[in-house]
PyMOL commands that place a pseudoatom at each C-alpha (Angstrom):
pseudoatom trace, name=CA, resn=MET, resi=1, chain=A, elem=C, hetatm=0, pos=[64.964, 86.630, 79.544]
pseudoatom trace, name=CA, resn=THR, resi=2, chain=A, elem=C, hetatm=0, pos=[68.521, 88.051, 80.145]
pseudoatom trace, name=CA, resn=ASP, resi=3, chain=A, elem=C, hetatm=0, pos=[68.976, 91.877, 79.720]
pseudoatom trace, name=CA, resn=PRO, resi=4, chain=A, elem=C, hetatm=0, pos=[70.715, 92.841, 76.245]
pseudoatom trace, name=CA, resn=SER, resi=5, chain=A, elem=C, hetatm=0, pos=[74.023, 93.669, 75.939]
pseudoatom trace, name=CA, resn=PRO, resi=6, chain=A, elem=C, hetatm=0, pos=[74.577, 97.637, 76.007]
pseudoatom trace, name=CA, resn=VAL, resi=7, chain=A, elem=C, hetatm=0, pos=[75.493, 98.936, 72.694]
pseudoatom trace, name=CA, resn=PHE, resi=8, chain=A, elem=C, hetatm=0, pos=[78.986, 100.090, 74.191]
pseudoatom trace, name=CA, resn=SER, resi=9, chain=A, elem=C, hetatm=0, pos=[79.745, 95.779, 74.629]
pseudoatom trace, name=CA, resn=ASP, resi=10, chain=A, elem=C, hetatm=0, pos=[80.225, 96.027, 70.839]
pseudoatom trace, name=CA, resn=GLN, resi=11, chain=A, elem=C, hetatm=0, pos=[80.861, 98.826, 69.221]
pseudoatom trace, name=CA, resn=LEU, resi=12, chain=A, elem=C, hetatm=0, pos=[84.388, 100.798, 69.884]
pseudoatom trace, name=CA, resn=GLU, resi=13, chain=A, elem=C, hetatm=0, pos=[83.132, 103.898, 69.507]
pseudoatom trace, name=CA, resn=ALA, resi=14, chain=A, elem=C, hetatm=0, pos=[80.231, 103.300, 71.959]
pseudoatom trace, name=CA, resn=SER, resi=15, chain=A, elem=C, hetatm=0, pos=[82.599, 102.085, 74.588]
pseudoatom trace, name=CA, resn=LEU, resi=16, chain=A, elem=C, hetatm=0, pos=[84.904, 105.681, 73.801]
pseudoatom trace, name=CA, resn=ALA, resi=17, chain=A, elem=C, hetatm=0, pos=[81.680, 107.933, 74.474]
pseudoatom trace, name=CA, resn=HIS, resi=18, chain=A, elem=C, hetatm=0, pos=[80.591, 105.992, 77.419]
pseudoatom trace, name=CA, resn=ALA, resi=19, chain=A, elem=C, hetatm=0, pos=[83.844, 106.010, 79.048]
pseudoatom trace, name=CA, resn=PHE, resi=20, chain=A, elem=C, hetatm=0, pos=[84.248, 109.864, 78.544]
pseudoatom trace, name=CA, resn=GLU, resi=21, chain=A, elem=C, hetatm=0, pos=[80.343, 110.232, 79.922]
pseudoatom trace, name=CA, resn=ILE, resi=22, chain=A, elem=C, hetatm=0, pos=[81.454, 108.557, 82.879]
pseudoatom trace, name=CA, resn=LEU, resi=23, chain=A, elem=C, hetatm=0, pos=[84.600, 110.633, 83.496]
pseudoatom trace, name=CA, resn=VAL, resi=24, chain=A, elem=C, hetatm=0, pos=[82.716, 114.004, 82.845]
pseudoatom trace, name=CA, resn=SER, resi=25, chain=A, elem=C, hetatm=0, pos=[80.027, 112.794, 85.343]
pseudoatom trace, name=CA, resn=ALA, resi=26, chain=A, elem=C, hetatm=0, pos=[82.485, 111.666, 88.305]
pseudoatom trace, name=CA, resn=ALA, resi=27, chain=A, elem=C, hetatm=0, pos=[83.918, 114.735, 88.182]
pseudoatom trace, name=CA, resn=SER, resi=28, chain=A, elem=C, hetatm=0, pos=[81.603, 116.567, 89.296]
pseudoatom trace, name=CA, resn=ASP, resi=29, chain=A, elem=C, hetatm=0, pos=[79.880, 113.924, 91.653]
pseudoatom trace, name=CA, resn=ARG, resi=30, chain=A, elem=C, hetatm=0, pos=[82.136, 113.325, 94.810]
pseudoatom trace, name=CA, resn=ARG, resi=31, chain=A, elem=C, hetatm=0, pos=[80.151, 109.863, 95.381]
pseudoatom trace, name=CA, resn=ALA, resi=32, chain=A, elem=C, hetatm=0, pos=[80.820, 108.602, 91.913]
pseudoatom trace, name=CA, resn=ALA, resi=33, chain=A, elem=C, hetatm=0, pos=[83.041, 105.376, 91.731]
pseudoatom trace, name=CA, resn=MET, resi=34, chain=A, elem=C, hetatm=0, pos=[85.443, 107.190, 89.623]
pseudoatom trace, name=CA, resn=HIS, resi=35, chain=A, elem=C, hetatm=0, pos=[85.586, 110.478, 91.824]
pseudoatom trace, name=CA, resn=THR, resi=36, chain=A, elem=C, hetatm=0, pos=[89.047, 109.161, 93.333]
pseudoatom trace, name=CA, resn=PRO, resi=37, chain=A, elem=C, hetatm=0, pos=[91.165, 107.053, 90.613]
pseudoatom trace, name=CA, resn=SER, resi=38, chain=A, elem=C, hetatm=0, pos=[94.463, 105.518, 91.509]
pseudoatom trace, name=CA, resn=ILE, resi=39, chain=A, elem=C, hetatm=0, pos=[97.440, 107.326, 90.329]
pseudoatom trace, name=CA, resn=ALA, resi=40, chain=A, elem=C, hetatm=0, pos=[100.823, 106.305, 89.532]
pseudoatom trace, name=CA, resn=THR, resi=41, chain=A, elem=C, hetatm=0, pos=[103.854, 107.745, 88.918]
pseudoatom trace, name=CA, resn=ILE, resi=42, chain=A, elem=C, hetatm=0, pos=[107.742, 107.265, 88.728]
pseudoatom trace, name=CA, resn=GLY, resi=43, chain=A, elem=C, hetatm=0, pos=[109.568, 107.786, 92.714]
pseudoatom trace, name=CA, resn=LEU, resi=44, chain=A, elem=C, hetatm=0, pos=[112.593, 109.506, 93.183]
pseudoatom trace, name=CA, resn=ASP, resi=45, chain=A, elem=C, hetatm=0, pos=[114.527, 106.598, 93.262]
pseudoatom trace, name=CA, resn=GLY, resi=46, chain=A, elem=C, hetatm=0, pos=[113.368, 104.874, 90.039]
pseudoatom trace, name=CA, resn=SER, resi=47, chain=A, elem=C, hetatm=0, pos=[110.424, 102.790, 92.062]
pseudoatom trace, name=CA, resn=PRO, resi=48, chain=A, elem=C, hetatm=0, pos=[106.461, 102.852, 90.846]
pseudoatom trace, name=CA, resn=ARG, resi=49, chain=A, elem=C, hetatm=0, pos=[104.749, 105.144, 93.393]
pseudoatom trace, name=CA, resn=SER, resi=50, chain=A, elem=C, hetatm=0, pos=[100.622, 105.228, 93.299]
pseudoatom trace, name=CA, resn=ARG, resi=51, chain=A, elem=C, hetatm=0, pos=[98.341, 106.960, 95.445]
pseudoatom trace, name=CA, resn=THR, resi=52, chain=A, elem=C, hetatm=0, pos=[94.405, 107.994, 95.321]
pseudoatom trace, name=CA, resn=VAL, resi=53, chain=A, elem=C, hetatm=0, pos=[93.536, 111.437, 94.470]
pseudoatom trace, name=CA, resn=VAL, resi=54, chain=A, elem=C, hetatm=0, pos=[90.087, 113.437, 93.606]
pseudoatom trace, name=CA, resn=LEU, resi=55, chain=A, elem=C, hetatm=0, pos=[89.240, 113.868, 90.297]
pseudoatom trace, name=CA, resn=ARG, resi=56, chain=A, elem=C, hetatm=0, pos=[88.527, 117.485, 89.936]
pseudoatom trace, name=CA, resn=HIS, resi=57, chain=A, elem=C, hetatm=0, pos=[87.828, 118.089, 85.829]
pseudoatom trace, name=CA, resn=PHE, resi=58, chain=A, elem=C, hetatm=0, pos=[87.689, 116.202, 83.231]
pseudoatom trace, name=CA, resn=GLY, resi=59, chain=A, elem=C, hetatm=0, pos=[87.944, 117.535, 79.590]
pseudoatom trace, name=CA, resn=PRO, resi=60, chain=A, elem=C, hetatm=0, pos=[86.855, 115.294, 76.923]
pseudoatom trace, name=CA, resn=ASP, resi=61, chain=A, elem=C, hetatm=0, pos=[88.133, 117.594, 74.184]
pseudoatom trace, name=CA, resn=ASP, resi=62, chain=A, elem=C, hetatm=0, pos=[91.459, 118.157, 74.787]
pseudoatom trace, name=CA, resn=ARG, resi=63, chain=A, elem=C, hetatm=0, pos=[91.589, 114.073, 76.641]
pseudoatom trace, name=CA, resn=SER, resi=64, chain=A, elem=C, hetatm=0, pos=[92.557, 115.843, 80.089]
pseudoatom trace, name=CA, resn=PHE, resi=65, chain=A, elem=C, hetatm=0, pos=[91.742, 115.482, 83.462]
pseudoatom trace, name=CA, resn=ARG, resi=66, chain=A, elem=C, hetatm=0, pos=[92.864, 117.196, 86.576]
pseudoatom trace, name=CA, resn=PHE, resi=67, chain=A, elem=C, hetatm=0, pos=[93.313, 116.375, 90.480]
pseudoatom trace, name=CA, resn=HIS, resi=68, chain=A, elem=C, hetatm=0, pos=[95.293, 118.598, 93.127]
pseudoatom trace, name=CA, resn=THR, resi=69, chain=A, elem=C, hetatm=0, pos=[98.555, 118.411, 95.106]
pseudoatom trace, name=CA, resn=ASP, resi=70, chain=A, elem=C, hetatm=0, pos=[100.854, 119.904, 97.644]
pseudoatom trace, name=CA, resn=ILE, resi=71, chain=A, elem=C, hetatm=0, pos=[104.388, 120.992, 95.874]
pseudoatom trace, name=CA, resn=ARG, resi=72, chain=A, elem=C, hetatm=0, pos=[106.000, 119.973, 99.382]
pseudoatom trace, name=CA, resn=SER, resi=73, chain=A, elem=C, hetatm=0, pos=[104.983, 116.215, 98.443]
pseudoatom trace, name=CA, resn=GLU, resi=74, chain=A, elem=C, hetatm=0, pos=[106.734, 113.823, 96.742]
pseudoatom trace, name=CA, resn=LYS, resi=75, chain=A, elem=C, hetatm=0, pos=[103.808, 113.064, 94.087]
pseudoatom trace, name=CA, resn=TYR, resi=76, chain=A, elem=C, hetatm=0, pos=[105.025, 116.608, 92.566]
pseudoatom trace, name=CA, resn=GLN, resi=77, chain=A, elem=C, hetatm=0, pos=[108.683, 116.223, 93.101]
pseudoatom trace, name=CA, resn=GLU, resi=78, chain=A, elem=C, hetatm=0, pos=[108.348, 112.991, 91.094]
pseudoatom trace, name=CA, resn=LEU, resi=79, chain=A, elem=C, hetatm=0, pos=[106.077, 114.686, 88.013]
pseudoatom trace, name=CA, resn=GLN, resi=80, chain=A, elem=C, hetatm=0, pos=[108.873, 117.321, 87.963]
pseudoatom trace, name=CA, resn=ARG, resi=81, chain=A, elem=C, hetatm=0, pos=[111.398, 114.986, 87.789]
pseudoatom trace, name=CA, resn=ASP, resi=82, chain=A, elem=C, hetatm=0, pos=[109.612, 112.406, 84.591]
pseudoatom trace, name=CA, resn=PRO, resi=83, chain=A, elem=C, hetatm=0, pos=[106.100, 114.307, 83.918]
pseudoatom trace, name=CA, resn=ARG, resi=84, chain=A, elem=C, hetatm=0, pos=[105.051, 110.249, 82.650]
pseudoatom trace, name=CA, resn=ILE, resi=85, chain=A, elem=C, hetatm=0, pos=[101.921, 109.104, 84.755]
pseudoatom trace, name=CA, resn=SER, resi=86, chain=A, elem=C, hetatm=0, pos=[99.245, 106.475, 84.395]
pseudoatom trace, name=CA, resn=ALA, resi=87, chain=A, elem=C, hetatm=0, pos=[95.471, 106.606, 86.010]
pseudoatom trace, name=CA, resn=LEU, resi=88, chain=A, elem=C, hetatm=0, pos=[93.311, 103.629, 87.276]
pseudoatom trace, name=CA, resn=PHE, resi=89, chain=A, elem=C, hetatm=0, pos=[89.392, 104.290, 87.196]
pseudoatom trace, name=CA, resn=TYR, resi=90, chain=A, elem=C, hetatm=0, pos=[86.949, 101.737, 88.186]
pseudoatom trace, name=CA, resn=ASP, resi=91, chain=A, elem=C, hetatm=0, pos=[83.099, 101.550, 88.534]
pseudoatom trace, name=CA, resn=VAL, resi=92, chain=A, elem=C, hetatm=0, pos=[81.843, 98.698, 90.311]
pseudoatom trace, name=CA, resn=GLY, resi=93, chain=A, elem=C, hetatm=0, pos=[78.415, 99.502, 89.602]
pseudoatom trace, name=CA, resn=GLU, resi=94, chain=A, elem=C, hetatm=0, pos=[79.087, 99.933, 85.718]
pseudoatom trace, name=CA, resn=LYS, resi=95, chain=A, elem=C, hetatm=0, pos=[81.446, 97.359, 85.795]
pseudoatom trace, name=CA, resn=ILE, resi=96, chain=A, elem=C, hetatm=0, pos=[83.901, 98.990, 84.070]
pseudoatom trace, name=CA, resn=GLN, resi=97, chain=A, elem=C, hetatm=0, pos=[87.807, 99.585, 84.060]
pseudoatom trace, name=CA, resn=LEU, resi=98, chain=A, elem=C, hetatm=0, pos=[89.879, 102.494, 82.736]
pseudoatom trace, name=CA, resn=ARG, resi=99, chain=A, elem=C, hetatm=0, pos=[93.696, 102.487, 82.696]
pseudoatom trace, name=CA, resn=LEU, resi=100, chain=A, elem=C, hetatm=0, pos=[94.864, 106.061, 81.310]
pseudoatom trace, name=CA, resn=ASN, resi=101, chain=A, elem=C, hetatm=0, pos=[98.537, 106.908, 80.312]
pseudoatom trace, name=CA, resn=GLY, resi=102, chain=A, elem=C, hetatm=0, pos=[99.936, 109.920, 79.249]
pseudoatom trace, name=CA, resn=GLU, resi=103, chain=A, elem=C, hetatm=0, pos=[102.211, 113.068, 81.014]
pseudoatom trace, name=CA, resn=ALA, resi=104, chain=A, elem=C, hetatm=0, pos=[101.389, 115.919, 83.752]
pseudoatom trace, name=CA, resn=THR, resi=105, chain=A, elem=C, hetatm=0, pos=[101.961, 119.257, 83.536]
pseudoatom trace, name=CA, resn=LEU, resi=106, chain=A, elem=C, hetatm=0, pos=[102.153, 121.282, 86.801]
pseudoatom trace, name=CA, resn=HIS, resi=107, chain=A, elem=C, hetatm=0, pos=[100.318, 124.646, 87.215]
pseudoatom trace, name=CA, resn=VAL, resi=108, chain=A, elem=C, hetatm=0, pos=[101.298, 126.305, 90.650]
pseudoatom trace, name=CA, resn=THR, resi=109, chain=A, elem=C, hetatm=0, pos=[101.048, 130.104, 89.570]
pseudoatom trace, name=CA, resn=ASP, resi=110, chain=A, elem=C, hetatm=0, pos=[99.229, 130.340, 86.429]
pseudoatom trace, name=CA, resn=ARG, resi=111, chain=A, elem=C, hetatm=0, pos=[95.220, 131.062, 85.618]
pseudoatom trace, name=CA, resn=ILE, resi=112, chain=A, elem=C, hetatm=0, pos=[94.723, 127.325, 85.907]
pseudoatom trace, name=CA, resn=ALA, resi=113, chain=A, elem=C, hetatm=0, pos=[95.902, 126.776, 89.754]
pseudoatom trace, name=CA, resn=ASP, resi=114, chain=A, elem=C, hetatm=0, pos=[94.242, 130.357, 90.302]
pseudoatom trace, name=CA, resn=GLU, resi=115, chain=A, elem=C, hetatm=0, pos=[90.888, 129.308, 89.408]
pseudoatom trace, name=CA, resn=ALA, resi=116, chain=A, elem=C, hetatm=0, pos=[91.345, 125.634, 90.657]
pseudoatom trace, name=CA, resn=TRP, resi=117, chain=A, elem=C, hetatm=0, pos=[91.998, 127.343, 93.993]
pseudoatom trace, name=CA, resn=SER, resi=118, chain=A, elem=C, hetatm=0, pos=[89.147, 129.430, 93.684]
pseudoatom trace, name=CA, resn=ALA, resi=119, chain=A, elem=C, hetatm=0, pos=[86.922, 126.623, 93.162]
pseudoatom trace, name=CA, resn=SER, resi=120, chain=A, elem=C, hetatm=0, pos=[87.816, 124.844, 96.041]
pseudoatom trace, name=CA, resn=GLN, resi=121, chain=A, elem=C, hetatm=0, pos=[86.198, 124.343, 99.700]
pseudoatom trace, name=CA, resn=ALA, resi=122, chain=A, elem=C, hetatm=0, pos=[87.238, 125.697, 102.475]
pseudoatom trace, name=CA, resn=MET, resi=123, chain=A, elem=C, hetatm=0, pos=[88.212, 122.104, 103.851]
pseudoatom trace, name=CA, resn=SER, resi=124, chain=A, elem=C, hetatm=0, pos=[90.605, 121.567, 100.638]
pseudoatom trace, name=CA, resn=ARG, resi=125, chain=A, elem=C, hetatm=0, pos=[92.289, 124.692, 101.066]
pseudoatom trace, name=CA, resn=HIS, resi=126, chain=A, elem=C, hetatm=0, pos=[93.016, 123.783, 105.006]
pseudoatom trace, name=CA, resn=CYS, resi=127, chain=A, elem=C, hetatm=0, pos=[94.951, 120.764, 104.266]
pseudoatom trace, name=CA, resn=TYR, resi=128, chain=A, elem=C, hetatm=0, pos=[97.440, 122.934, 101.936]
pseudoatom trace, name=CA, resn=ALA, resi=129, chain=A, elem=C, hetatm=0, pos=[98.588, 125.162, 105.228]
pseudoatom trace, name=CA, resn=THR, resi=130, chain=A, elem=C, hetatm=0, pos=[99.507, 121.667, 106.822]
pseudoatom trace, name=CA, resn=GLU, resi=131, chain=A, elem=C, hetatm=0, pos=[102.679, 122.173, 108.979]
pseudoatom trace, name=CA, resn=PRO, resi=132, chain=A, elem=C, hetatm=0, pos=[104.817, 120.583, 108.579]
pseudoatom trace, name=CA, resn=ALA, resi=133, chain=A, elem=C, hetatm=0, pos=[105.207, 119.365, 105.156]
pseudoatom trace, name=CA, resn=PRO, resi=134, chain=A, elem=C, hetatm=0, pos=[103.221, 116.255, 103.709]
pseudoatom trace, name=CA, resn=GLY, resi=135, chain=A, elem=C, hetatm=0, pos=[104.808, 113.491, 104.151]
pseudoatom trace, name=CA, resn=SER, resi=136, chain=A, elem=C, hetatm=0, pos=[107.316, 114.682, 106.821]
pseudoatom trace, name=CA, resn=PHE, resi=137, chain=A, elem=C, hetatm=0, pos=[108.230, 112.624, 109.992]
pseudoatom trace, name=CA, resn=ILE, resi=138, chain=A, elem=C, hetatm=0, pos=[106.552, 113.528, 113.111]
pseudoatom trace, name=CA, resn=LEU, resi=139, chain=A, elem=C, hetatm=0, pos=[106.840, 111.362, 116.978]
pseudoatom trace, name=CA, resn=GLU, resi=140, chain=A, elem=C, hetatm=0, pos=[102.839, 111.268, 117.293]
pseudoatom trace, name=CA, resn=GLY, resi=141, chain=A, elem=C, hetatm=0, pos=[99.743, 110.914, 114.766]
pseudoatom trace, name=CA, resn=ALA, resi=142, chain=A, elem=C, hetatm=0, pos=[98.420, 114.346, 115.736]
pseudoatom trace, name=CA, resn=ASP, resi=143, chain=A, elem=C, hetatm=0, pos=[101.645, 116.228, 115.770]
pseudoatom trace, name=CA, resn=PHE, resi=144, chain=A, elem=C, hetatm=0, pos=[100.977, 118.416, 113.154]
pseudoatom trace, name=CA, resn=THR, resi=145, chain=A, elem=C, hetatm=0, pos=[98.548, 121.776, 112.685]
pseudoatom trace, name=CA, resn=ILE, resi=146, chain=A, elem=C, hetatm=0, pos=[95.763, 122.544, 110.069]
pseudoatom trace, name=CA, resn=PRO, resi=147, chain=A, elem=C, hetatm=0, pos=[93.589, 125.352, 110.142]
pseudoatom trace, name=CA, resn=LYS, resi=148, chain=A, elem=C, hetatm=0, pos=[89.749, 124.396, 111.494]
pseudoatom trace, name=CA, resn=GLY, resi=149, chain=A, elem=C, hetatm=0, pos=[86.818, 126.023, 110.646]
pseudoatom trace, name=CA, resn=ARG, resi=150, chain=A, elem=C, hetatm=0, pos=[84.538, 126.599, 107.334]
pseudoatom trace, name=CA, resn=GLU, resi=151, chain=A, elem=C, hetatm=0, pos=[85.945, 129.888, 106.574]
pseudoatom trace, name=CA, resn=LEU, resi=152, chain=A, elem=C, hetatm=0, pos=[88.006, 130.283, 103.446]
pseudoatom trace, name=CA, resn=THR, resi=153, chain=A, elem=C, hetatm=0, pos=[91.613, 130.628, 103.701]
pseudoatom trace, name=CA, resn=ASP, resi=154, chain=A, elem=C, hetatm=0, pos=[94.424, 131.746, 101.648]
pseudoatom trace, name=CA, resn=ALA, resi=155, chain=A, elem=C, hetatm=0, pos=[97.061, 130.342, 103.872]
pseudoatom trace, name=CA, resn=GLY, resi=156, chain=A, elem=C, hetatm=0, pos=[98.166, 127.203, 101.796]
pseudoatom trace, name=CA, resn=ARG, resi=157, chain=A, elem=C, hetatm=0, pos=[97.699, 128.775, 98.370]
pseudoatom trace, name=CA, resn=HIS, resi=158, chain=A, elem=C, hetatm=0, pos=[101.844, 128.926, 97.668]
pseudoatom trace, name=CA, resn=HIS, resi=159, chain=A, elem=C, hetatm=0, pos=[101.603, 125.245, 98.224]
pseudoatom trace, name=CA, resn=PHE, resi=160, chain=A, elem=C, hetatm=0, pos=[98.918, 124.673, 95.936]
pseudoatom trace, name=CA, resn=CYS, resi=161, chain=A, elem=C, hetatm=0, pos=[99.502, 122.648, 92.565]
pseudoatom trace, name=CA, resn=ALA, resi=162, chain=A, elem=C, hetatm=0, pos=[96.613, 121.729, 89.927]
pseudoatom trace, name=CA, resn=VAL, resi=163, chain=A, elem=C, hetatm=0, pos=[97.816, 118.653, 88.137]
pseudoatom trace, name=CA, resn=ARG, resi=164, chain=A, elem=C, hetatm=0, pos=[96.417, 118.106, 84.335]
pseudoatom trace, name=CA, resn=MET, resi=165, chain=A, elem=C, hetatm=0, pos=[97.141, 114.950, 82.988]
pseudoatom trace, name=CA, resn=HIS, resi=166, chain=A, elem=C, hetatm=0, pos=[97.050, 114.715, 78.972]
pseudoatom trace, name=CA, resn=PHE, resi=167, chain=A, elem=C, hetatm=0, pos=[96.566, 111.234, 78.086]
pseudoatom trace, name=CA, resn=ASN, resi=168, chain=A, elem=C, hetatm=0, pos=[97.179, 109.386, 74.294]
pseudoatom trace, name=CA, resn=ARG, resi=169, chain=A, elem=C, hetatm=0, pos=[96.390, 105.969, 75.741]
pseudoatom trace, name=CA, resn=LEU, resi=170, chain=A, elem=C, hetatm=0, pos=[93.079, 104.763, 77.171]
pseudoatom trace, name=CA, resn=GLU, resi=171, chain=A, elem=C, hetatm=0, pos=[92.474, 100.921, 77.835]
pseudoatom trace, name=CA, resn=TRP, resi=172, chain=A, elem=C, hetatm=0, pos=[88.966, 99.982, 78.514]
pseudoatom trace, name=CA, resn=LEU, resi=173, chain=A, elem=C, hetatm=0, pos=[87.301, 96.838, 80.476]
pseudoatom trace, name=CA, resn=TRP, resi=174, chain=A, elem=C, hetatm=0, pos=[83.732, 95.608, 80.922]
pseudoatom trace, name=CA, resn=LEU, resi=175, chain=A, elem=C, hetatm=0, pos=[82.724, 92.859, 82.975]
pseudoatom trace, name=CA, resn=GLY, resi=176, chain=A, elem=C, hetatm=0, pos=[79.869, 91.503, 81.285]
pseudoatom trace, name=CA, resn=SER, resi=177, chain=A, elem=C, hetatm=0, pos=[77.878, 88.608, 82.596]
pseudoatom trace, name=CA, resn=GLU, resi=178, chain=A, elem=C, hetatm=0, pos=[77.776, 87.178, 78.906]
pseudoatom trace, name=CA, resn=GLY, resi=179, chain=A, elem=C, hetatm=0, pos=[80.997, 87.817, 78.187]
pseudoatom trace, name=CA, resn=HIS, resi=180, chain=A, elem=C, hetatm=0, pos=[83.651, 90.453, 79.068]
pseudoatom trace, name=CA, resn=ARG, resi=181, chain=A, elem=C, hetatm=0, pos=[84.830, 93.156, 76.674]
pseudoatom trace, name=CA, resn=ARG, resi=182, chain=A, elem=C, hetatm=0, pos=[88.511, 95.072, 76.167]
pseudoatom trace, name=CA, resn=ALA, resi=183, chain=A, elem=C, hetatm=0, pos=[89.668, 97.503, 74.159]
pseudoatom trace, name=CA, resn=ILE, resi=184, chain=A, elem=C, hetatm=0, pos=[92.385, 100.179, 73.601]
pseudoatom trace, name=CA, resn=PHE, resi=185, chain=A, elem=C, hetatm=0, pos=[92.012, 103.804, 72.501]
pseudoatom trace, name=CA, resn=GLU, resi=186, chain=A, elem=C, hetatm=0, pos=[95.229, 105.292, 71.114]
pseudoatom trace, name=CA, resn=TRP, resi=187, chain=A, elem=C, hetatm=0, pos=[95.914, 108.930, 69.855]
pseudoatom trace, name=CA, resn=PRO, resi=188, chain=A, elem=C, hetatm=0, pos=[99.200, 109.278, 68.108]
pseudoatom trace, name=CA, resn=ALA, resi=189, chain=A, elem=C, hetatm=0, pos=[98.760, 112.957, 68.104]
pseudoatom trace, name=CA, resn=VAL, resi=190, chain=A, elem=C, hetatm=0, pos=[97.167, 115.951, 69.506]
pseudoatom trace, name=CA, resn=THR, resi=191, chain=A, elem=C, hetatm=0, pos=[94.545, 116.420, 67.155]
pseudoatom trace, name=CA, resn=SER, resi=192, chain=A, elem=C, hetatm=0, pos=[94.277, 112.857, 65.733]
pseudoatom trace, name=CA, resn=ALA, resi=193, chain=A, elem=C, hetatm=0, pos=[91.228, 110.424, 65.868]
pseudoatom trace, name=CA, resn=PRO, resi=194, chain=A, elem=C, hetatm=0, pos=[92.097, 107.652, 67.774]
pseudoatom trace, name=CA, resn=GLU, resi=195, chain=A, elem=C, hetatm=0, pos=[93.530, 104.593, 66.848]
pseudoatom trace, name=CA, resn=MET, resi=196, chain=A, elem=C, hetatm=0, pos=[91.001, 101.467, 68.003]
pseudoatom trace, name=CA, resn=ARG, resi=197, chain=A, elem=C, hetatm=0, pos=[91.552, 97.636, 68.321]
pseudoatom trace, name=CA, resn=TRP, resi=198, chain=A, elem=C, hetatm=0, pos=[89.572, 94.889, 70.465]
pseudoatom trace, name=CA, resn=LEU, resi=199, chain=A, elem=C, hetatm=0, pos=[91.682, 93.417, 73.095]
pseudoatom trace, name=CA, resn=VAL, resi=200, chain=A, elem=C, hetatm=0, pos=[91.260, 89.667, 74.669]
pseudoatom trace, name=CA, resn=PRO, resi=201, chain=A, elem=C, hetatm=0, pos=[90.121, 90.634, 77.619]
for i in range(1, 201): cmd.bond("trace and resi %d" % i, "trace and resi %d" % (i + 1))
show_as sticks, trace
zoom trace
């Protein structure tokens, strides 16, 4: 006897609700598969650029999630020039893939940045005090400095940026053993209900 398919496999509303539940959990659980998504930006040369980030917060009410970066990084420069961004999440246990598209806002000296910095652990804060800047060419692999120890430091605060991605499109894919399911959710306006449609997997 096979296990019954989960409710979200054939109900669009349940699919979206489950996706949001996974993201909320992943933001607070560093062992969760979706805690480290890949995000893609448009490079300064116009080519696509992708990298892994850490999911720091997910807000289902305003459809946003947050990660952090160094203002000296190419990622920051790319988003300054073009805020369009996409994110890819995958949970091998859930067999669910999420693809999000939207725009990023950069927070360096405001309340959002201050609160994100205050909530950061020492090992995370130390990364923003690295010298020289991230991505700089060096002669040897260890030719850079970074604060050590478990004490909090504000040495890198002026390099810190909280990035919030607000998404208006979410594509959901579930790899079910009895048949895959794929759906698209789009929000035409900030406060609107999503337009939901099934897609061929």
